N, C-alpha and C positions, 0 to 999 in steps of 0.2 A: 522389911516393911515396903509394901508396894505403894506407888503413888495412886493407882486406881485399882479397885476391885470392880470388874465389869460382869454384871449378871446377865448372861445371855450371849451366845456366840453367833447370833444372827447378823443381819446386815448392819444394823445400827451399832451393835456392840463391837463387831469386827472392824468397822470403819473407824470408830472411836479409838480402838486399840492401835490401829495403824497410825492415825494422826498423833496420838500420844507417844508412840514409839519414835516417830520422826522427830518429835520435840525432846527426845531424851528421857522420857518418863518410863517407869517400870509398871507393867500391867499384868494382873492376873485375871484371866477370863474363865468363868465357870459356866456350865450349861447342864441342865438336868438330863438332856438327851445323850445318847452314846455317840453322837457325831456333831461336828460344828456346822454352822451355816444356817441354822434355823430352818425356815421354810424354803430356802434356796437350795437345800441339799439335793444332790443328784446321786442316784444309785445306778450302777451299770448292769443292764440286763441284755443279754444277747449282743453285747458290744455296742449298746445304745445307751446314751446318757438319759436316764428317765427322771423327770422332774417329780420327785416323790410326793411333794406337797402342792402340786398344781403348777400350771405353766407360768413361767416368768419370762417376760420379754423386756429387755432393757431399752429404754428410749429417753432421749433428752435433747434439748437445744442448748444446754449449758456446756459450752466448750471446756470449761474448767473441770466439770464432773466427768465428761467424756475422756479427757486427757488423763485424769486421775485413775480411772479404772483401766484404761488401755496401757498405762505405765506398768500395770500389774499383769494383765493378760490381754492378748489380742482378741478383739471381737470379730465375729463373722458378719456376713451381709444379710442375715435373716430379716425379712420384711413381713410384718404381721398383716395378713389378708384373710381374716376369718370369713366363713360362710355360715349361713343359718339354714337348717332343714326345717321347713315350716309345716303347718298342719295340712296344707294343700298338697304336700309332697314335693314342692318346689324348693330349689336351692337359691338363696338370695345373698347378695354381697353385703358385707358390713364393713365400715359404717354405711348408712343409707346414702347411695349415690346414684348416678345415672344408670348404672347396670341394674341396681335394685328397682328403680322406677320403670325401666324398660321391661324387666321381668314381671313386674306387678301390673302395670297399666298399658304397656306397649308404646309408651311415649319415647321419642328419639331425640328431642332437643331440650335444652335447659328451660326454654320458654314454656314448652308443653308441660314439663314436670312442675314448674313453679305455679302454673295456672291450676293444675290438679291439686297441688298441696294447698294453695290459698283457698280453693273452693271448700276443701274438707276442714281446714282450720276455721273458716268463717262459719260453716255449719255447726261446728262444735261450740264455738263462742256464742252463737245465736241460741242454741239449745240451752246453754247454761243461763243466759240472760233471761230466757223465757221462764225459767224457774226461779228468777230472782237472785242468781249467783253472779256476782261481779268479778270475782277472781277465783282461780282453782282452789278447792278445799282439800283435795287429795291427789295422789299420783295419777289416777286415771284421768281426772279432769285436766291436770297439767299436761299429760302426754297428748290427749286429744286436741288441746289448744295449740300444741307445738307441731304435730305431724298429721292430725286427722285420724279418722276411724280405720282406714284400710291397713296402714302400717301398724297402728296400735294393736288391732285385733290379731293380726297375723304374726307380728314379729316382736311385740313388747309384752303384751298382757300376760300370757301364760308363762313365758320365760321368767318374768319378774316375780310372779306369784310363786313359782317353784323356788327361785333364788332366796326369797325372803320368808316363805312359809306363811304369807298373809295375802289377803285379797288386795288388789290395787286400790280399791276404794277405802281401805283401812290403812294405807301407807301415806305418810305426809308428802306434800307436793315437792318439797325441796330436794328429795332424793333424785329427782329427775328434772331439775331446773332448766337444763338445756339438753337437746339431743343433736348430735352431729349430723348435719345434712349437707351433702356435696352435690352441686349441680355440674359435676365432671365425672368422667369415666375413670376414676382413681380409686382402686381397691385398698390402698395403703391405709391401715386403720389409724395410724398416728400421723400427726402433722410435724413431728419433731425433725430436726436436722439429722440426728444420729439415732440408729437403732441396731440391735443385733444381739447375739448370744455369745458368751465367752467360748473361744475355741477350746474344746476339751471339756466344756461344762462349767457350771458355776462353782464347783468345788475348787477349781484352780483360782478363781477370784477370791474366795473366802480364805483359802490357805495363804495366799499372798497378803491379804489384809491382816491376818493373824501372825504373820512372820515377825518375830521380835518380842512377842508376848508369851507368857506362860499360860497354858490352857489345861484345865481340868474338866473332863467330861464326866457324865454320870454323877454330878454333884448338884444337889438341890440347895438353893439359897437358904431355905428354912433351917438347914442343919448348921449354918454358920451365921445366921442373921443377928443373933444376940451378941456375937463377938467380932463382927466384921471390922470394927475400928482397931482391933489388934492386928489386922492383916494389912489394911490400907488406909491412906489418908482421906480418900474420897471414894464414894460409891457411885457407880453408873448402873442404874436399874432399868432393864428393858422388859421385865416380865409384866403380867397383868396388873393394872393399877389398883384394883380393889383387893387383889391378893396380897399386895405389899402391906396393906392396912388390915389384914386378917378379916376382910369383908365386914368391917365394923359398922358401916353405913348401909349395908346390903350389897347384893351381887349385881354387877353390870351384865346386861344381856349381850350375847354374841350369836352369830350364825357360824356354823361349822360345815365342813365338807368331808364326806366319806369317799375314798377313792377305790375303784375296782380296776386293778391293772391286769392285763392279759397279754400273753405272747400269742401272736397270730402267725400261722405258717404261710405267710405271703409277704413279698417284699414291699407291697404298697397297698395299704388297707383302704384309706379314704381319700388319698391324693392331696391332703392338706393337713397342716399341723392342728388347726382348730376348727371344729364343726359344732356350732351351737344347735340345740334342739329346742325350738320355740313352741312346740305343740304342748297340749295339756296331758296327753296320754303317756308320753315317754317320761319315766321317772328321773332320768339324769338331765342335767342342763347342758352338758357338752361332752364331747369325746376329743381327747388329745392324742395325736399320733406323734410321739416324741422324735422319731427319726427325722421328720421334716424340719426340725429346728437346726440341724447341723449338716444335713445332706440335701443337695439341691439338684434339680433336673434328674438326669439318669443315674446320679450317684446313689439314689435310694435303692437301686436294684443291685448294688454291690453286696448288700446283705440280704439273704433270701428270706429273712424273718423280720417282723416288726413288732412293736410294743404299743398298745393303746391303754389309755386310762379313762374310765367313765367317772364323772363327777356328780355325786349326789349331795345336794345341800340339805342341811337339817338344823334343828334347834340344838344349841350347845347345852350340855349338862356337864357337871364336874367330872373330870377325868378325860374329857375330849380335848381336842386342840381348838382354841378359839381363832377364828379367821377374820370375820367382818364385824365391826361394831354396829350395833343397832341404834342408829342416830335419831331415835324418836325423842319426844319431849321428856319422857320419864328418864331415859338413860342419859341424855345430855345434862339434865338437872343433877342427877346423881354423880355423873362424872365431874361436873363443876365443883361439887362438894369435895370429892376426892382430890381434885386438882388444888383446891385451897389448902388441904392438909399437906399435899406434896410440896407446896411452896414454902411450908414452914419447916420442912425436914432439913436439918443442918448437914452440909457436906454431901448431899445426895442429888444426883442429876437423874431426872426421869426422861427417857428418850425412846422413841420408836412407837410403832403401831399399838402394841399392847399397853405400854406404860402411859401413853398419852390418850388412849381410847380414840384413835383417829386413824382413818385409812390413809396410807401413804403409797405412792409409787416409789420405785427404788431410787431413781435419780434425785428427786427432791429430798429424800431422806439422807442420802449421802451429802447433798448440798448443805443441809442443816448442820451436819457434823463439821464440814469444811469451814462453814461460817463461824462456828464456835471456836475453831482453832485458828481463824484468820488466814485460811489457805485458799 
C-alpha cells in the first residue's frame, strides 16, 4: 500500500513525489507517456538537449524554490532575450524596451520614448471615447490603450491571433491586462533574481525529483481508476480536469502546439534561442534553436550542426496534447463547475496546469507543492 498514487510524472507530480519521499512517504507515480517529465522532457539530437514539447526557461525570485531545484541539479546562466521578426522585416527586442523603441521610432532617450507612447495611448483612448467606449471591451482595445497602434499592429496583433486562433477583437481584454514596457536598454525578458536551464537538461531535474518513488510509464490512469484505493491511501491527480470526471459536464477548450523539428547542417542558425514571428503570413509563432540554451558565445561552434523547432499553434481536439487553457467566460464557468466537483472528491488532490485548468510558470508551481508540505 502506497501513501500516494501520483497520476502524471510532470513537474507537479514529480515535485510532489520528491517532497513526499523526503517526508518518509511511499509514492507510486504513473504516466501514460513512455517517458517521465511531462512537457519538460528533453530528447538528445546531435548531442543537443532538445525541448521536445516547447522551450522551458526556469526563472524565479523565490530563493527557497531556487535552492530546492539547485540542490538536485546545477543550473546554468542562460538569460532569456527573445527577439521578434516583424512584418516589416525588422528584428525587435522583447520585452518592449529602449532597443525596441529605437528600432521602431528612432528615439534615443526614455523621455522621447515615453512621449511617443503617451501620444499613441491618448489617441487610442480618445478614439474609444468618441465611440462611447469607456473601458476596453476586447484584447485589441486593451492593447491599444496600453501601448498604442505602432507596437500593437507590428508586434502584438498577428502573433496573438496566431497563438489563440481568434481575432483580437474576439478575445477578452483580461488576457493582456498589462504589457511589460521598459524605458531601459535591457533585453532580459524576466525581472526575476534567478534564471537558467539545468546543466545537462531538464531530464536531470525530473530524475532527481522522482528519486525514491516507484515509477510506471505507459500506464493510463483509466486502467486503474476504479481500483486506485487498493493501491494507495491518497491520489494526486495532475491530468485534465474534465477527463477525471469523464467529461460529464462538457469538454474544456485548450490550445495545442505542433512542433516541426529539423536538424540544420550549420553550427549557428539564427543566433538566438528564441525568435518570434509576429507577421500574419508566417504560419508558425516562433522558432527555437535549442543549442543556445546550453552553449554560450563561441561554444555554439563546438558542434557543427544545430537543431531548430518551429511551433504551430492550433485548436485542441481529443488525442492531441493540451497546452494552454482558453480562459474565456464559457471555459472559466465550466472549469468552476468541475472545480466544485473536485472539492468534493475524498482523498484526492488536484494539482498542476491540467488539473486546475490554469496556466503556471514552473517556479510558482513548485512553490505551491513546497507550501503544501511546509517546506
